[in-house]
C-alpha positions as CSV (number, residue, x, y, z in Angstrom):
1,M,-11.7,-15.4,-6.2
2,D,-13.7,-12.4,-7.4
3,W,-11.0,-10.2,-8.9
4,K,-13.5,-7.7,-10.3
5,T,-14.6,-6.7,-6.7
6,L,-11.0,-6.1,-5.8
7,Q,-10.4,-4.1,-8.9
8,S,-13.5,-1.9,-8.2
9,L,-12.2,-1.2,-4.6
10,L,-8.7,-0.4,-5.7
11,S,-9.8,1.9,-8.5
12,G,-11.0,4.3,-5.8
13,V,-7.4,4.7,-4.7
14,N,-6.5,6.5,-8.0
15,K,-8.2,9.7,-6.7
16,Y,-5.7,9.9,-3.8
17,S,-2.6,8.5,-5.6
18,T,0.4,9.9,-7.4
19,A,1.2,9.1,-11.1
20,F,3.5,6.3,-10.0
21,S,0.8,4.6,-8.1
22,R,-1.6,4.8,-11.0
23,I,1.0,3.2,-13.3
24,W,1.6,0.5,-10.6
25,L,-2.1,-0.3,-10.4
26,S,-2.3,-0.6,-14.2
27,V,0.7,-3.0,-14.2
28,V,-0.9,-5.1,-11.4
29,F,-4.2,-5.6,-13.1
30,V,-3.1,-5.8,-16.8
31,F,0.2,-7.8,-16.5
32,R,-0.4,-9.8,-13.3
33,V,-4.1,-10.3,-12.4
34,L,-5.2,-10.6,-16.1
35,V,-2.4,-13.0,-17.0
36,Y,-3.1,-14.9,-13.8
37,V,-6.8,-15.3,-14.5
38,V,-6.7,-15.9,-18.2
39,A,-3.6,-18.1,-18.7
40,A,-1.6,-19.0,-15.6
41,E,-4.4,-20.9,-13.9
42,R,-4.9,-23.1,-16.9
43,V,-1.2,-23.8,-17.3
44,W,-0.9,-25.0,-13.7
45,G,-4.3,-26.7,-13.5
46,D,-2.9,-30.2,-14.3
47,E,0.5,-30.1,-12.6
48,Q,-0.1,-32.8,-10.0
49,K,-2.0,-35.1,-12.3
50,D,0.7,-35.0,-15.0
51,F,3.6,-35.2,-12.6
52,D,4.8,-38.6,-13.8
53,C,7.3,-40.8,-11.9
54,N,8.8,-44.1,-13.0
55,T,7.6,-46.1,-10.0
56,R,4.4,-47.9,-9.0
57,Q,5.1,-47.6,-5.3
58,P,1.8,-46.4,-3.7
59,G,2.1,-42.8,-2.4
60,C,5.6,-42.2,-3.9
61,T,4.4,-39.9,-6.6
62,N,2.4,-37.7,-4.2
63,V,5.3,-37.6,-1.7
64,C,7.8,-36.6,-4.4
65,Y,5.5,-33.9,-5.8
66,D,5.1,-32.5,-2.3
67,H,8.9,-32.6,-1.8
68,F,9.6,-30.5,-4.9
69,F,6.5,-28.3,-4.8
70,P,5.5,-27.6,-1.2
71,I,3.2,-24.8,-2.5
72,S,2.0,-24.3,-6.0
73,N,3.2,-21.3,-8.0
74,I,-0.4,-20.3,-8.8
75,R,-1.5,-20.3,-5.2
76,L,1.7,-18.4,-4.1
77,W,1.0,-15.7,-6.8
78,A,-2.6,-15.4,-5.5
79,L,-1.4,-14.8,-2.0
80,Q,1.1,-12.3,-3.3
81,L,-1.5,-10.3,-5.2
82,I,-3.8,-10.2,-2.2
83,F,-1.1,-9.0,0.2
84,V,0.3,-6.5,-2.3
85,T,-3.1,-4.9,-3.1
86,C,-4.6,-4.8,0.4
87,P,-2.4,-2.0,1.8
88,S,-4.0,0.4,-0.7
89,L,-7.3,-0.2,1.1
90,L,-5.8,1.4,4.2
91,V,-5.6,4.7,2.3
92,I,-9.3,4.5,1.4
93,M,-10.3,3.7,5.0
94,H,-8.3,6.7,6.3
95,V,-9.9,9.0,3.8
96,A,-13.3,7.6,4.8
97,Y,-12.5,8.3,8.4
98,R,-11.6,11.9,7.6
99,E,-14.8,12.4,5.7
100,E,-16.9,11.0,8.5
101,R,-15.0,13.2,11.0
102,E,-15.7,16.2,8.9
103,R,-19.4,15.4,8.6
104,R,-19.8,15.1,12.4
105,H,-17.9,18.3,12.9
106,R,-20.3,20.0,10.5
107,E,-23.3,18.6,12.3
108,K,-22.0,19.8,15.7
109,H,-20.8,23.3,14.9
110,G,-22.7,24.2,11.7
111,D,-21.6,25.0,8.1
112,K,-20.2,28.4,9.0
113,C,-17.5,26.9,11.3
114,A,-14.0,26.4,10.0
115,R,-13.4,23.1,8.2
116,L,-11.2,20.4,9.7
117,Y,-9.7,19.5,6.3
118,D,-9.6,21.6,3.2
119,N,-9.4,18.3,1.2
120,A,-10.0,15.0,3.0
121,G,-8.0,13.2,0.3
122,K,-5.0,15.4,0.4
123,K,-1.9,13.7,1.7
124,H,-1.1,15.8,4.7
125,G,-0.7,14.8,8.4
126,G,-1.7,11.2,9.3
127,L,-2.8,10.4,5.7
128,W,0.7,11.0,4.4
129,W,2.1,8.6,6.9
130,T,-0.6,6.0,6.1
131,Y,0.2,6.3,2.4
132,L,3.9,6.0,3.0
133,L,3.6,3.0,5.3
134,S,1.4,1.2,2.7
135,L,4.1,1.7,0.1
136,F,6.8,0.2,2.4
137,F,4.4,-2.7,3.2
138,K,3.9,-3.4,-0.5
139,F,7.7,-3.2,-1.2
140,S,8.4,-5.7,1.7
141,V,5.7,-8.1,0.5
142,E,7.1,-8.1,-3.1
143,I,10.6,-8.8,-1.9
144,I,9.6,-11.6,0.5
145,F,7.5,-13.4,-2.1
146,L,10.2,-13.1,-4.7
147,Y,12.7,-14.6,-2.2
148,I,10.3,-17.4,-1.4
149,L,9.7,-18.2,-5.1
150,H,13.5,-18.1,-5.8
151,T,14.2,-20.4,-2.8
152,L,11.6,-23.0,-3.4
153,W,12.1,-23.4,-7.1
154,Y,15.9,-23.1,-7.5
155,G,16.1,-19.7,-9.1
156,F,12.8,-19.6,-11.0
157,S,13.7,-22.6,-13.2
158,F,11.6,-25.7,-14.1
159,P,13.7,-28.7,-15.0
160,R,12.2,-31.4,-17.1
161,L,13.5,-34.1,-14.8
162,V,13.7,-34.1,-11.0
163,Q,15.1,-37.0,-9.0
164,C,13.4,-38.0,-5.7
165,A,15.9,-39.8,-3.5
166,G,15.8,-40.8,0.2
167,V,12.1,-39.9,0.5
168,S,9.8,-42.4,2.2
169,P,8.0,-44.5,0.9
170,C,10.0,-44.4,-2.3
171,P,12.4,-47.4,-2.3
172,N,15.2,-45.8,-4.2
173,T,16.0,-42.8,-6.5
174,V,12.9,-42.1,-8.5
175,D,12.9,-40.0,-11.7
176,C,9.9,-37.7,-12.1
177,Y,8.9,-35.5,-15.0
178,I,7.2,-32.1,-14.8
179,A,4.3,-31.3,-17.2
180,R,5.0,-28.5,-19.6
181,P,8.2,-27.2,-17.9
182,T,9.1,-24.7,-20.6
183,E,5.7,-23.0,-20.6
184,K,5.7,-22.8,-16.8
185,K,9.2,-21.3,-16.9
186,V,8.1,-18.6,-19.4
187,F,5.1,-17.6,-17.2
188,T,7.3,-17.6,-14.1
189,Y,9.8,-15.2,-15.7
190,F,6.9,-13.0,-16.9
191,M,5.4,-12.8,-13.4
192,V,8.7,-12.2,-11.8
193,G,9.4,-9.4,-14.3
194,A,6.1,-7.8,-13.6
195,S,6.8,-8.0,-9.9
196,A,10.2,-6.3,-10.5
197,I,8.5,-3.5,-12.4
198,C,6.1,-3.0,-9.5
199,I,9.0,-2.8,-7.0
200,I,10.8,-0.2,-9.1
201,L,7.6,1.9,-9.3
202,T,7.1,1.6,-5.5
203,I,10.7,2.8,-4.8
204,C,10.2,5.7,-7.2
205,E,7.0,6.7,-5.4
206,I,8.6,6.5,-2.0
207,C,11.5,8.7,-3.1
208,Y,9.0,11.1,-4.7
209,L,6.9,11.5,-1.6
210,I,9.9,11.9,0.7
211,C,11.5,14.5,-1.6
212,Q,8.2,16.4,-2.0
213,R,7.8,16.4,1.8
214,I,11.4,17.8,2.3
215,S,10.9,20.5,-0.3
216,R,7.6,21.6,1.4
217,T,9.3,21.7,4.8
218,V,12.2,23.7,3.5
219,G,9.8,26.1,1.7
220,K,7.9,26.7,4.9
221,V,11.0,27.3,6.9
222,K,12.2,29.9,4.4
223,G,8.8,31.5,4.3
224,K,8.7,31.8,8.1
225,G,12.3,33.2,8.1
226,A,11.4,35.9,5.5
227,A,8.2,36.8,7.5
228,L,10.2,37.2,10.7
229,H,12.8,39.5,9.1
230,S,10.2,41.6,7.3
231,P,9.9,45.1,8.9
232,S,6.1,45.2,8.5
233,S,5.6,42.0,10.4
234,S,5.1,41.7,14.1
235,R,4.2,39.0,16.6
236,A,1.1,40.8,17.6
237,S,-0.2,40.7,14.0
238,T,-0.1,36.9,14.0
239,C,-1.8,36.4,17.4
240,R,-4.8,38.8,17.2
241,C,-7.2,36.0,18.2
242,H,-5.5,35.4,21.5
243,H,-5.0,38.9,22.7
244,V,-7.2,40.3,25.5
245,L,-7.3,44.0,25.7
246,P,-6.1,45.3,29.1
247,S,-8.7,46.9,31.4
248,H,-7.6,50.1,33.1
249,G,-10.1,49.7,35.9
250,G,-13.0,50.4,33.5
251,E,-16.0,48.3,32.8
252,E,-15.3,48.4,29.0
253,G,-12.0,46.5,29.4
254,I,-13.7,43.9,31.6
255,S,-16.4,43.3,29.2
256,L,-14.0,43.0,26.3
257,G,-11.9,40.5,28.3
258,K,-14.9,38.4,29.1
259,G,-16.0,38.5,25.5
260,A,-12.6,37.3,24.3
261,E,-12.6,34.5,26.8
262,A,-16.0,33.4,25.6
263,L,-14.8,33.3,22.0
264,R,-11.8,31.2,23.0
265,A,-14.0,28.8,24.9
266,S,-16.5,28.4,22.1
267,A,-13.8,27.9,19.4
268,P,-13.5,24.2,18.5
269,N,-10.2,22.5,19.0
270,L,-9.0,21.5,15.5
271,T,-6.6,18.7,15.2
272,L,-5.5,17.1,11.9
273,I,-5.3,13.3,11.7
């Protein structure tokens, strides 16, 4: 797997991320991907070859290994890292969609027309929901994989001796020995700890985004309330673009009404996604 390509793709997310997400990305690549590539792959490289059982029954060793290790830790971590980092690509894709939509809008209406987005990477509208859903997806993936790891390997532990009983073609209870169990246990605890840190950072970012959204909404409501109670404000002052001057039977009023209708027809329909 080319982890450098994945890192270069995810590095672009930092431009649209909060401080929590930047810390999360650093933890993922320094304490998870780097440890996985440099050390963990070598520790688990000989696990099946050095899984030693006190029997010569053909196929018994392979069956016992499959019974205790239905999926390798190293492959499970690789799947976890892929599923955890991929949701961040949704944010990049959404920003790219906004930029392309802005470019087509400029080509159609010219540079003097109002912009669709003041900043395509600002988390407003649909991009805010995309970002929040990506965080919930990452949180769910981390919890699911930790549960799988805890269920398959009896609480993240690696015993030195495992007993394979009642598994065909083994004739009786067979004792099997795991290669380097202490070292594997240390790496497992380290990866689980890094995953727990990522979960905490994700929860903090979710709470931060929701609180920020609530504070903005409350501020807008207070601002609108203050504007409505202000003596200098009026509804006509906020709707000048939609007013059509009444015509008292004169040609001037008719021409002004037609001109306003033409302006409304030519104005682009701006929707934020």
